[in-house]
C-alpha angles and dihedrals in degrees: 000000000000092000091053091047092050095049097042099077090069089060091043092054093046092052092047091049093051093046098042093081090064103033104022132242095278096064089041093054090045091057092041092063092060101061093035090056091052093046090050089054089048093052090046092049094048093047092048089049093052097044095044107028109202124229118266091258091064098046094097091055091054092046094052089047089054090048089053091053090049090053092047094049088049091054089046091055093044092049088069088078089061098039093050101036114129117179112247095012097115093162091056090050092050091049088056093048089048090056091048091050090052094046095050090046094050092049092058086084097036092054099036095114089069123031088194090062093054092044091054092044096047095045093044093048090054099041095082089044091053089049090053095045093048091047093053088042102183124139095261095052090047090052088048089052091054089048089053090052090052090046092052090052092052093044091049089051091054091042087056091049092048091049093049092049091049093049092044089051093049093047091050090049091051091047092050091049092049091048090050091051092048090049089050089053091048091046091051090047091050090046089052092047093047090049089052090048092049090051091050091048090052089050091047091048092051090046090049091050090049092050091047091051092047089050094050101037135066109246095220104043100021090229123131112279134222092277093057091044092051092050092049093048090050090053094047093049091049090051091048092050092047099047099026094238124145119253122209126201117198119198120198123191117204114208118224091015089146086075090063091049 
């Protein structure tokens, strides 16, 4: 809304410049004050909303307030048809209608978050025009009124399409963000589980080493026991048989070993 309000003065000034040759600068400036005032309120409202975000309970109030501003700026734009009307100046009328068509078309994107906002804006912008066309009442103006009705239907269709695309994009963004958050939670859980498994593997490895050491060593002296000796002798005999090398076994008897026991 603020982007539209900041860009609109260029269109206001251009319309006033074009129509000033027929109606004079005084009437043009008088009309210019009306939309500029509403655009100022729109900018003020949006800045206040951003700097001091309201609680969720007050969001509907701010939305309806913004809808009201959309309706008012629509009436301000549409009032140009009445301000600048000069009887018999059909070209001037058509220029105003061309401006209004361009404005409503461009606001399909600006107001896509809320279809209600665009509906209010579009209807309000053409209400003064309908009043003028019915007041003039000739065949051409009645045909133009029918054309405006068709235009409103087409613009509302595209406003609905833009709104659906925006909402679908937002929903997809929210879904992707939620999936990412869920994946992060699962990833952290897997990391925690993996860390626990690694810790258990370390513990199991230490226990396995302890059991292996206990199985191969004598508990009292810490020396290798009969199991280890048998395994080593089996390996040495196999190596001797394979390569044809001699194998020597040295037996040592320790006197008074019972004292160690």
